[in-house]
MIGUMI-477924 format. One record per residue: residue in one letter; x, y, z of N, C-alpha, C, O in turn. Coordinates in pm, whole numbers, plus 50000, padded with zeros to 5 digits. Layout:
REM MIGUMI-477924
aXYZXYZXYZXYZ
...
***
This chain:
REM MIGUMI-477924
m595584080056975595264073757103596284077757208597494076457186
t595824082657322596694086557433596464077057550595324074557589
t597534071857604597434062857719597934069857844599044075157847
i597094069757947597444075358077597614063758174596694055758191
c598764062858236599024052158332599014057858474599754067158505
i598164052058559598144055858701599174047358774599094035158775
v600144053958834601184046958910600684045359053600464055159124
i600504032859095599964030159228601024023859317602034018759269
q600784024059447601804020059543602054005059548603164000859578
s601033996859518601173982459531600023975459460599023981959430
p600143962459433599013955059374597773955459463596653955159413
e597973956159595596833956359688595993968959672594803968959705
f596603979659622595883992259607594733991159507593803999259509
v594803981159421593753979259321592393977059388591363980959331
s592373971059505591113968159575590713979359671589723977959744
s591463990259675591174001059769590004009459721589604008859605
a589464017459815588364026259781588794036659677588024039859586
g590014041859691590494051759596590494046559453590114053659360
m590934034259437590964028259303589564025759251589244028859136
r588734020259338587364016759297586534029259270585834030059168
i586614038959360585754050759350586234060359242585424066959177
r587534061059223588074071259134588494065558999587864068458897
y589534057558997590144054058869589344044058786589284045458664
l588744034258849587954024758770586744031658708586364028558595
r586144040958780585014048458724585474057958615584814059258512
l586594064558636587134073358533587504065558407587264070058295
a588104053858427588514045758312587324041458229587384041258106
s586224037958296585034033358223584364044558146583624042058051
a584614057058186583984068558120584994076858040584674088057999
a586184071558017587234079057948586774083357809586144075457738
p587074095557769586664100357637587354092657525588404086657546
l586744092957406587284086057290588704090857262588974102857260
g589594081557241590974084957213591864085057334593074087257322
t591294082757453592084082557577591874069257649590734065057669
t592934062957686592884050557763593524052857899594644057857908
i592804049158006593334050358141593614036458196592714028158207
t594864033958228595264021058283596024023458414596094034858459
y596584013158474597304014758600598384004158611598333993758545
a599364006958698600443997258722601094000158856601324011758889
p601393989758934602123991759060603523997059031604123993758928
i604034005259120605334011459096606444001159085607374002959006
a606383990359161607423980059153607483973759015608553970458965
e606323972158953606273966558818606923976058717607673971758630
l606633988858729607203998758637608713999858654609434002158558
l609183998258777610613999358801611403987858739612623988758725
q610713977258703611383965658643611263965258492611933957258426
t610423973858435610193973358291611303980658216611983989358272
k611483977058090612483983658006611833993457910612504001957852
t610523992357894609804001457805608684008357881608054002357969
f608434020757846607354028457908606434033057794606704042957727
d605354025557776604514027257658603504038557670603064043957568
a603114042157792602154053057809602824066457782604034067957798
e602024076157741602554089557719602554097757848603364106857864
i601624094357939601434102258060601394092858181600734082458177
y602094096458288602114088458410601664097258526602224107958550
i600644092558598600094100058711600314091958839599854080658850
f601024097858934601344090959059600224093159160599744104359177
s599834082459228598744083159325599154076359455599324064159460
k599304084259560599624079159694600884070459693600904059659752
t601924075259628603194067859621604264075659697605224080459637
f604094076859827604974085159909606254077659945606434073460059
m607134075859846608374068459865609404073759767609054079659664
s610664071759798611694077259709611784069459579612314074759480
e611294057059576611224050059447610424058059346610744058359227
a609354064759395608534072859307609324084659252609164088359136
l610194090659335611034101659289611984097159179612154104059079
i612594085659199613534080359100612804077458969613284080658861
l611624071158980610864067958860610404080658788610514081658666
a609894090358865609434102858804610584110058735610414115558626
c611754110058798612934116158737613254109658604613534116458505
h613224096358601613514088958477612464091758370612804093958254
l611194091658410610134094058313610254107858250610044109458130
k610584117558330610714131158278611874132058180611774139058079
k612964125158208614134125758120613924118457989614594121557890
i613004108757985612754101757858611544107657784611054101857688
g611084119457830610074126657755608634123857790607744127457713
k608384117657903607004115157946606474126858029607244133958095
l605164128658025604534138358114604254131758249603814120258254
v604504139058357604334133558491603324142058568603454154258577
g602314135258624601314142058705601214136058843601694124958867
q600584143358935600304138459070598804139659093598194149559053
d598224129759158596814130259194596694128459345597174118659400
f596064138159409595944137959555594474137159595593634144159539
f594154128359692592804128559747592754127659898591684125459954
d593874129459964593904130560110594804142160149595844144460086
d594414149460252595214160860297596084156760416595644156560530
y597344153660384598364151560486599364163060486600464161860538
f598974174360427599934184660393599704198260458600594206660456
s598544200560517598264213760573598514214560724598444225460781
q598804203460788598984203160933600464204860967601154195160999
m600934217160959602364219760975602854217761118604064217261141
d601934216561214602334214961353602444200261395602684197361512
d602264191161302602294176861333603514170561266603504168161145
a604554167961345605804162761290605654148961227606464145061144
r604624141661266604424128361208604134129061059604364119360986
l603644140461014603284142060874604404148260791604214151060673
a605564150360852606664156760780607064148860656607434154660555
r606974135660663607404127560549606544130160427607044130160314
f605244132260447604374135260335604654149360281604714151460160
q604824158660372605014172560333606354174660264606444182260167
c607394168060313608684168760245608604162160107609114167460009
w607964150760103607894143259976607214151359867607694151759754
v606084157659899605364164859795606144177059748606064180759631
r606894183359837607784194359795608824189259697609104195559595
e609384177759729610504172959650610084166359519610924164059432
m608804163259504608324158159377608104169659277607934167359157
e608114181859327607804193359241608664194159114608114196359007
p609994192359122610784193859000610434183858890610724186158773
f609804172858928609474162558830608014162858786607594154458707
t607244172458836605794172458816605374182858713605714194658724
d604634178358612604134187358508602744192758539602424203958501
f601914184958609600564189458640600074181958763600604171358799
v599044187558827598504181958951596984180758939596324189358882
l596454169858993595014167659002594634166359149595414161259229
g593444170859183592934169559320591434167959317590784171459219
t590884162559425589454159559426588584171359465587424172059424
t589124180759545588304191759596589074204959588590294205059578
e588334215859594588954229059593589854230859714590944236459703
r589394226259830590194227459952591544220459936592574226059972
l591534208359882592764200759869593704207059767594914207859790
t593174211559655594044217459554594664230559602595784233959562
s593954237959686594534250359740595704247259833596664255059840
v595634235959903596734231759990597944227759906599064231959933
i597704219559803598804214659720599464225959642600664225259614
a598714236259608599264247459531600424254159604601314259659539
e600424253759736601514259759812602814251759799603904257259817
y602694238959768603864230359752604344229859608605544228359582
m603424231059514603754229959372603214242059296602324240659213
p603734253859324603164266059266603314267159116602554274459052
s604264260159056604494261558913603714251558829603664252958706
a603114241658892602384231458817600894235058808600294238558909
p600294234358688598854236858678598074226458757598384214558754
i597044231158829596264222358916594814222158869594224232558842
t594254210158859592884208358812592084200258914592554190158966
i590864204758942589964197159029589234186758945588544190158849
v589374174158983588644163258920587874156059030588454148059104
p586564158659044585804152459153585664137459135585734132259023
d585474130459246585184116159237583844114259166582854120159209
p583794106359060582534104558988581634094459059582114085959133
i580324095559036579394085659090579444073059005579904073258891
e578954062259061578844049858986577544049858907576654058058931
a577444040758814576204039358737575074034558828575314026358917
f573844039558807572714035258889571444035758805571384042258701
d570424028758853569134027758785568174037858848567834036458966
r567734047758773566874058158828565514052658871564974056758973
s564974043358794563684037558829563784029758959562914030559045
d564884022058973565104014159094565264023359215564734020359322
l565994034459198566164043759308564824049859350564564051159470
a563984053559255562694059559287561824049959367561184054059465
h561784037359328561004027359401561564025159542560804023859638
r562884024759553563494022259684563204033859780562874031559896
v563334046159732563054057859815561624057559865561364059859983
s560694054859775559274054559812558984043659914558264046060011
d559554031859894559314020659987559874023660125559244020560226
k561054029560131561664032460260560844042660339560644041160459
i560374052960272559574063260341558284057260394557894059860508
r557644049460313556364043460352556534034060472555764034760567
t557534025460466557754015660574558154022460705557654018960812
a559044032060696559494039060817558344046760882558194046361004
s557544053660803556434061660857555394052660923554834056261027
a555134041060864554124032060919554564025661050553754023661140
s555854022461061556354015161178556984024461284557194020261398
r557274036861246558034046061332559334039761381559754041361496
r559954032561289561234026261318562234030361211561884031361093
l563454032761252564494037061159565724028061172566224025461282
s566184023461059567444015961053568534025761010568534030660897
i569474028561102570504038661077571854031661058572214022561133
y572594036160956573904030160927574994040660931574844051760879
w576104037060995577354044460982578324035160910578524023860953
f578934039760802579804031060723581084038360684581074050560665
g582154030960674583424036760631584594031360710584434023360801
i585804036060672587024032460744586954038860883586754050960895
g587124030860986586894035561122588084041561192587944046461304
d589274041261129590454046361198591414052661098591294050860977
n592364059961152593424066161074594604068061168594414072261282
p595834064961122596974065861213597324080061257598084081961352
f596784090161188597174103961218596034112761268596284122861335
f594804109261236593684118161265592594110961344592374098961328
s591914118661429590784113461504589534114061417588774123761423
v589354103961338588224103461245587504090161263587804082661356
g586574087261173585914074361174585094071961300584154079461328
v585454061761375584724058161496584704069761595583704071761664
r585774077461602585804088861695584784099461656584144105261743
d584624101861527583584111261483582194105961517581334113361564
l582004093161494580714086961524580354088761671579244092761705
v581304085661757581044086661901580894101261945580064104362030
a581684110061887581614124261925580234130061900579764138561977
y579574125661794578244130761761577144120461790576004121861745
g577514110161866576554099461895575334104261972574264098161963
g575484114962047574344120062124573164123662036572014123162081
d573424127461910572334130861819571434118861792570244120461763
l572004106861800571214094861773570184092361882569134086361857
a570484096962003569524095062113568264103262092567234100262153
r568314113362008567154121861985565994114161921564834117561944
f566294104161843565224096761776564284090261877563064091061865
k564864083961978564044077662082563284088262161562114086362194
a563954099362190563284110162265562104115862188561154120962247
l562164114862057561084120061972560054109561938559154112061857
g560174097861999559154087561983559384077961868558444071261823
w560614077161821560924067861711561904057261762562814060061840
d561694045161717562564033961751563694033561648563454031661529
a564924035461694566064035961603567144026061645567454024761763
t567704019161547568834010261572569984014261480569774018961369
l571194012361529572374016361455573194004361415573403995161494
t573674004361292574633994361245575934001561208575914011261134
v577033996561261578364002061231579053992561134579343981061168
l579293997461015579893989260909581293994560884581454004960819
t582323987460934583673993060928584723982160919584403970260921
n585983986360908587103977060897587453971361034587273978061136
t587953959161036588263952561164589393959361239589433958861362
r590313965861168591433972561236590953983361331591593986061433
a589803989461298589264000161383588653994661511588384002161605
l588423981461513587733975561627588733970261730588633958861775
s589673978561764590623975461869589913976662004588743980262009
s590623973562111590003974962243589593989462267588553992062327
e590413998862219590084013062235588854016562151587954023562199
g588834011762026587694014561940586394008861993585354015461988
l586453996762043585243990362098584793997562225583593999162249
a585764001762306585394009062428584684022162394583734026062462
l585124028762289584454040962245583034038162199582094045262235
l582884027762120581554024462066580564021162178579374023962165
r581044015362286580144011662396579534023962464578574022662540
t580084035762438579534047862498578374053562416577744063262458
l578094047762302576994052862219575654051162292575404040662350
p574794061262290573524060662362572404054462280571254058962285
i572734043962203571764037462117572194023162095573394020262092
d571234014162081571574000262050572263999561913571864006361818
f573303991361906574013990361777574563976361759574713968661854
r574853973361634575563961061600576713964861508576693975461445
i577713956061501578893958661421579003948161310578813936261334
m579313952861190579533943861078580863947661011581213959361003
e581583937660965582833940360893582513945760754581663940560683
w583233956360717582973962760589583473954360472584603949360475
t582643952760372583053948160240582273956660140581263962660175
e582743957260020582053965159919580623960059898579683967959890
a580483946959889579153941159868578243943659988577053946559971
r578803942660109577983944560229577563959260243576463962160289
e578433968460202578063982560203576863984960111575903991560150
d576943979759991575863981659895574553975659946573513982059942
e574623963459994573433956560044572853963560166571633965160177
s573713967760258573243973760382572603987460359571563990460416
l573223995760276572664008960251571344008160174570474016660192
k571203998260091569933996660021568813993260118567643996160092
a569173987060232568163983460332567993994260438567003994160511
a568934003560449568914013560557567944025060525567674028060409
d567444031160631566604043060616567444055860621567194065360547
v568444055860709569234067960734570724064460734571134054660795
a571514072560664572974071660675573434082960764573204094660734
f574104079560875574614089460969576074092060933576904083060944
i576404104460891577754107460844578274119960913578294130760853
p578704118761038579324130361105580704133161049581404123961005
v581104145761050582384149660991583154158461090582654168961131
g584364154161127585224162261212585734174461136585644174961014
g586264184161209586624196861147588074198661110588444209461063
q588944188561129590354190561096590554190760944589674186760868
g591744195460903592014197060761591824184460680591354184960566
f592174173060736592044160360666590604158060623590344153760510
s589654160760712588244158560682587684169360590586854166460503
r588114181560607587584192560525587934191060378587284196860292
a588974183260349589414181560210588804169360143589094166760026
k587964161960212587404149760155586364152960049585824163960043
s586084142959964585144144759854583714141959900583484138960017
l582764143059807581344141059837580934126359830579754123059846
n581884117559807581534103859771580644096559873579674090059834
r580974097660002580184090160102578734094460102577834086060107
c578504107460095577134112560094576404108059968575254103659976
l577044108959854576404104959728576124089959727575084085659677
t577034082159781576824067659789575544064459867574754056059826
a575354071259979574164068960062572894073459990571894066359991
l572924085159928571754090259858571344081159743570154078959720
l572314075759673572004067159559571544053259602571144045259518
r571604050359732570984038059785569624041059848569004032259908
g569164053359834567854056959885567814060760031566744060560092
c568964064260092569024067760234568814082760255569294090960176
q568104086260360568154099960409569534101760473570044092460537
v570134113460457571474115660510571404125760625570884136760610
l571944121560741572084130260858573574132460879574294123060914
s574044144760858575454147860871575644158860974575114169860958
r576394155861078576694165561184578144169861175578954163461108
g578474180761244579854185461244580144194961130579314203261093
y581344193761074581764202560966580844200660845580564189260807
p580374211560783579424210360671580094206660538580074214460443
l580684195060535581394190560415580474189460294580894191860180
y579224185960319578294183260209577344194960182576214192860140
r577814206960206576954218660190576444220160047575344225260027
s577214215759948576764216959809575594207559779574904209159678
l575374197859867574234188659854573214191359964572394182759997
g573274203460021572474206660140570994204360126570314201860226
e570464205060005569034202459986568644188260023567464185360045
f569634179360031569354165360058570064160260184570164148160205
v570554169460265571314165560384570704171860508570534184060514
y570384163660607569854168560735571004172060828572034165260829
r570814182660906571804186861004571364183961147572124186261241
s570134178861165569684175061299568654163961290567904162961193
a568644155461392567644144761399566234150461412565274144661360
d566114161661479564804167861497564184171661363562994169261341
d564974177461275564454181261143564064169061061563064169260990
l564854158461070564544146360996563234140261044562394136560962
v563044139261175561804133661230560604142361193559544137161157
a560774155461201559664164461165559244162261020558044161960991
d560194160760931559854158560790559244144760767558344143160684
l559724134760842559124121460831557644121860871556804115860805
e557354128760978555974129261026555064137460933553854135560932
l555664146560856554894154160758554854147360621554094151360533
g555674136860607555744130060477556464138260372556194136760252
q557384146860415558074155960323559594155460344560234165860357
v560144143460346561584142260366562344147960247561804149260137
k563584151260271564394157660167564574148560045564434153059931
l564874135860068565034126559956563704119159935563394109660007
r562944123759838561654117659805561464118159654562204124959582
g560484111059608560294109559463560244122559387560884123859283
s559494132259436559334144759363560614153059357560724162159274
q561584150059445562824157659449563964150859373565054156559363
l563734138959321564804131759252565344139159129566554138959106
p564494145759049565054153358936566094163658981567094165758913
r565834170059095566804179759146568094172859189569184178159169
l567974161059249569164153359285569994150159162571224151159164
y569324146359054570044142958932570784155158876571874153758819
e570214166958891570894179258849572174181358928573214184958873
l572084179059060573264180759144574334170259112575534173059116
l573884158259081574844147759043575584151658916576804149858907
d574864156958819575504161258695576484172658721577534173658656
a576144181258816576984192858845578244189258924579294195358905
h578134179459013579224176759106579914163359089581014161459143
a579324153859017579924140459016579624132758888579534120458891
s579484139658778579204132958651580424124858606581504130558593
p580284111858581581424103958534581994109158403583214109958386
a581114112758310581584117558180582364130658195583414132458134
e581824139858277582494152658297583824150858370584834156958334
a583814142358473585044140058549586124133758462587284137758468
a585724123958380586694117258293587224126758187588414126458153
a586354135358134586784145058034587754155158094588754158658031
t587464159758216588354169258284589694162658316590754168658297
f589624150458362590824142658393591704141258269592904143858272
g591074136958159591824135058036592384148057980593504148357930
s591594158757988592024171657936593204177258014594154182557956
a593144176058147594244181058230595544173958198596614179858202
a595434161058165596624153058139597144154857996598354153957973
t596254157357901596664157657761596814171657703597264173157589
s596454181957779596514195557725597924201057719598184210557646
l598844195157795600224199857793600974193657675600714182157639
p601904201057615602684195257504603624184457555604194185457663
m603774174157475604694163457512606124168757511606474177357430
r606924163757602608294168257617609244159157539609114146957545
p610184164957465611154156357397612064149457498612314154757606
s612544137957462613464130657549614764138457563615264144057466
e615304138857684616564145857708617724137257662618004126757721
k618394141657558619534134157504620734143457495620674154157434
d621804139357556623034147357555624194137757535624554130157626
s624764138057419625834128557387627224133857423628234127457395
s627254145657485628554151357517629264142957622628644135757700
r630574144257623631394136157714631044138857859631114129857943
r630664151457891630404155258029628924155858060628504163458148
a628114147957989626674148158016626394144458162625524150358226
g627124134958213626984131258353625814122258382625014119258293
p625694117858507624594108958546623274116658552623274128758574
p622134109758533620834116558539620424120258681619644129558701
l620954113058780620574116058919621674112059015622494103358987
c621664118659129622524115059241621614111459358620814119659402
l621734099259406620924094659518621754094959645622674086859661
i621444104159735622194105459861621524097059968620324098259993
h622294088560030621764079960136621824087260270622894091460315
g620674088760334620594094660466620854084560575621494074360551
r620354087360694620604078660809620104064360783620824054660806
n618894063260736618304050260705617974049760556617124057360509
s618634041060483618394039460340618834025460304619934021260341
d617984018060233618294003860216618944000660082619084009259994
t619343988260069620093983759952619283984559824619833986959717
s617983982459835617153982659714617203996159644617193996659521
i617274007059721617354020359661618714022459595618804028659489
h619744017259657621094017659599621104010959462621644016459366
k620503999359453620453991959326619573999059224619853998959104
l618504005059272617574011759182618224023859116618014026358998
a619004031259192619704042759136620634038259023620704044658918
a621344027259047622264022158945621504017558820621974019358708
r620344011658841619564006758728619184017858631619114015758510
f618954029858685618574041158602619764050258571619584061758531
g620974045058589622164052358550622614062858648623464071158615
g622074062758769622414072858867623594069058954624064057658951
l624054078659031625144076259125624564073959264623634080859306
s625114064259335624774061859474625774069459560626984067159550
v625274078459644626124087859716626054084959866624964085059924
r627184082559928627204080260072627284093460146628084102160112
s626444094860248626604105660345627264099760469627224087560486
p627864107860556628514102460676627524096460775627924090360874
f626234098160750625214092760841624814078560804624194071560884
h625174074160683624744060960636625744050460680626924051160645
e625284040860758626194031460823626274018060752626964008960800
k625584016560639625684003960565626924003960478627534014360454
t627293992260431628483990760349628073987560207627643976360177
l628203997360119627803995759980628894001159889629744008959933
n628863997159764629794002459666629234015659609628714016059498
y629364026159689628924039359644629874044259534631044040559531
q629344052559444630224058559343630734072359385631684077659328
l630074078159485630484091159539630304090359689629274085959739
r631324094859762631304093459907631574106959973632424114659928
f630844109560081631134120960168631344115060308630394111260375
d632604114460349632974107760474633524117660575634094127960540
s633334114360703633934122060810635324116160838635434105160893
i636364123460800637744118660814638594129460879638684140660830
g639214125960989640104135361056639424148261099640044158861098
g638154147361138637444158961188636924168361081636564179661111
e636884163660954636334171960849635554163360750635744151260743
l634674169760674633894162860572634704162260444635144172660393
r634914150260392635734148260272634884142260161633964134460186
c635214145960038634504140959920635424131759840636574135259811
r634904119859805635684110259726634824104859613633644101659633
i635404103859495634654099759378635334088059309636564087459300
e634524078759262635054067259189635774072259063635294081358995
k636894066459034637734071258924637004071458790637194080758711
s636174061458763635504060858632634524072358612634114075058500
r634134079158722633204090458710633924103758693633294114058674
m635244103558699636014115858685635804122258549635934134458536
k635494114458448635334119658312634174129558300634114137358205
f633254129258398632094138058392632374151658458631554160858449
l633524152958524633784165058602634354176358516634904174058409
d634194188358566634854199858506636364197458511636894193858617
p637064199458399638514196458397639304203658504640254197958559
d638944216058536639684223258640639544216558775640484216158855
l638364211258801638144204358928638834190858928639394186759030
a638794184058815639414170758807640914171258833641484161758886
t641544182258796643004183158817643384183758964644534181259000
a642404187059050642694187959194642524174559264642754173559385
a642114164259190641854151259251643154144359292644184145459226
i643064137259405644214129759458643814115059471642794111859531
d644624106259416644344091859421644414087059566645394089559636
v643334079959612643344074459748643244059259748643154053059854
g643254053159630643244038659623641864032459631640854038959602
r641834019959672640624012059669639814013659798640364013159908
i638504015459783637554014759894636494004659852635804006459752
m636373994159930635523983059889636043977459756637203973459747
d635193977159654635603971359526635993981859423636263978359308
l636023994459461636194005059363637424013659394637844014659509
e637984019759290639114028859304638594043159315637724047259238
f639144050859410638634064259438639714074859431640904072159449
c639244087159404640074099059415639434108459516638214108859529
d640264116059587639784126059682639644139459610640574143859541
l638484145859625638254159159569638154169159683637344167159773
p638934179659683638854189459793637464195759798637034202259703
l636764193859908635424199259922635424214459914634494220459861
s636484220559967636574235159962636644240059817636124250859785
r637284232259730637384235859588636004234859522635624243359441
i635264224459556633934222559499633004233759541632244239059460
m633074237559668632124247059725632584261559715631804270759739
g633854263659679634374277259672634714283159808634594295159829
w635144274359900635494278860035637014280460047637794275359966
n637404287560150638834288960181639324277860274640504274360274
d638404272460353638794262660455637964249960440636914250060377
p638434238960498637664226460498636384228160580636204237860653
f635494218360565634244218260641634434209360763634524197160749
p634504215260885634754206961005633554198061035632404202461027
l633814185661070632744176461105633264166161204633984156861167
a632894168061330633274158561435632014151161476631204156361552
m631854139061428630674131061458630814124961597631754117361621
g629914128161686629934122561820629594107861820629034102561724
s629924101361929629664087061938628294083761993627814072461979
d627634093662056626324090562111625304089661998625514094561888
r624224083262030623244079161928622644090861850622374089561731
f622424102361917621704113161852622584125161818622064135761783
s623874123861829624744135361803624634140061658624824151861629
w624314130861569624224134261428623064143761397623084150661295
l622054144061486620884152361459621234167161448620674174261365
a622164171761530622514185961532623124190461400622944201961360
v623844181561333624554185561211623874180361084624284183760973
y622844172161100622234165760983621794175760875622194174160760
p620984186060908620514195060801621644202060726621624202760603
s622644207360800623714214760734624594205560650624984209160539
v624894193760702625764184560627625064179560501625664179260393
m623804175860514623084171060396622904182360294622894179960174
g622754194660343622664206060252623954208060173623924211060054
v625094206360241626394207560174626554196560070626994199159958
i626194184360107626334173160013625454175359891625874172859778
r624254179959914623344182759803623954192959706623974190959585
t624444204059763625024214559680626254209459606626464212659489
a627064201559674628274196159610627904187159492628544187759387
c626884178859509626444170159399625974178559280626264175259165
q625254189159308624764197659200625904204559126625834206559005
r626944208159198628074214759134628954204859058629524208158955
l629054192859110629824182659040629124178158912629764176058809
f627784176658921627004171658808625794180758785624694177558830
p625974192058717624904202058705623624197058641622554202358668
s623714186858555622504182058486621754171358565620684167058523
a622304167158678621704156158756620624161358850620714172458902
s619604153158872618624155658978619184149659106619804138959104
v618954156459217619494151859346618354146959433617374153959455
i618494134659483617454128359564618094122959691619164116859686
v617454125159804617934119759931617014108359973615794109959978
s617604097160003616844085460049616934084860201618024083660257
e615784085760268615764086360414614524079660470613434080960415
q614704072460580613604066160650613504070460795612464068760858
h614564075960849614604078860992613684090561026613804101360968
q612754088361120611754098461151612374111261206611884122161175
l613424110261286614064122161340614734130261229614714142561230
a615324123161133615934130161021614874137260937615094148360889
l613734130860921612644136960845612204149960910611904159660841
a612174150061041611754162161112612734173461087612314184961071
t614024170661084615014181261060614964186160916615304197660888
m614534177560825614484181360684613204188760649613074194160539
h612264189160741610954194860712610954209960705610204215760626
g611774216460785611744230960792612674237560691613194231060601
d612854250660707613674258360614615164255360629615964259360544
a615544248160735616964245260756617524236660645618724237060617
y616674228860581617154220360473616664225960340615464228260326
p617534228260244617134234560119616014227060048615974214760049
r615134234659989613914229559928614174224259788615164227959723
a613284215659742613244210959603614424202459562614754201659444
t615074196059657616184187359620616184174259697617044165859672
t615274172359787615324160859876614114152059859612984156859871
a614324139459832613214130059828613224122059956614294118360005
i612054119360010611984112360137611564097960113610474095360062
r612424088760149612024074760141611264071460266611754073460377
s610044066360249609214063260365608174053060326608014050060208
g607464047760425606394038460397605234045560330605094057760342
v604394037960259603224043760194602104045260295602074038260396
a601174054660267600074057260359598864049460319597824050360386
***
């Protein structure tokens, strides 16, 4: 029996679409001998035992995930990443730097990668070139074929007799980074006016989250050239509404975020018996036999009684479902990708100089919880000169007398190379700990000290941030060669400086909010 644990960002994520559409369906169809479970990252960080053999991280864009993944890898667990949103291909948008930096820095701890679409996996491959990547499509939910056939027939008959169409747009209406949702609906809203022009009475229902219904969102919706009503989205209301709808209107914007999305929305509508009208980017081209690209074509087929989704075409739909969204196939692929790699032995080194498993460097913004978490997993908490909080760090890089100085807690001296340890100078107590000064030039192999004059103005640190953090990273690696190096950072300006080539790759974890 193999247990796969999905590491999720919070208990609230259990009720999200990603959990419902992907993991709960995969778990119900898991092959014999494989169990798929899940746990919030905070819960795992408090446990003393890790019973699953494989841990897959999902939308956990925080440095806690880096620390946990580092620990899991060192105790012999397999670590995977599962991606279903593209926040990684838009290199010209600095707001997304935190995601792009994070996925780069998870690479050393990642054994394999899963993604929902070919487009998304091709993007991730550029960040994690050494990890095998597998496409696992979102599976469809269970449905009754007889019930679907009756519903399709009834909808066609009623709509043709009344020349009235109930049209639904459903989904999350906003995104903090992309113009999607309500904006896509409004951008292609002119297509809805065609129904009236063609002699059909059409009404629109917008089924979405309340957050999208801001003053700006409502102002946009008022520009729609069709009568509409708004309903708050719930899972039950989506199911009930689509079963009653004649047409699902699903416009798709052309940015990378939308191009990487799965087929789920279209399949959800088809399995409720809706004709699908999708404008914009042809995301659903693989289901093109059942997707309309214009209102004119849909009306023409209605008047001929030959709509794309009709009883005689359902067998073909079932073939496409098996090809693109079979729960059994998706679960088998998911399980195979996770279990095909050999299990890794736990890293055990009883030598005197084994050293700490990780060094956590505090950037401009890094909180106490991360400091404590590093200690819990046996790591060192490392101060950078940018971190202004007062903590009992075990390793310090301070700006003193116009230069960057390295100081190490005395009890950690036993892990150092003896030649380096002999150069240490006792500097006494800092906070609650006793420290020694280590010449940074000796650590780095330089002839001269590293000059560092920190200005007093608020942003002076930005100019030196990448180079200083790069030096600290390298110094940590030389002091403790077996340790993983992680940088904890929340400051958006610092994230921007760490995003480019100026900051060395594969050593920095970005602490940030979850998406």
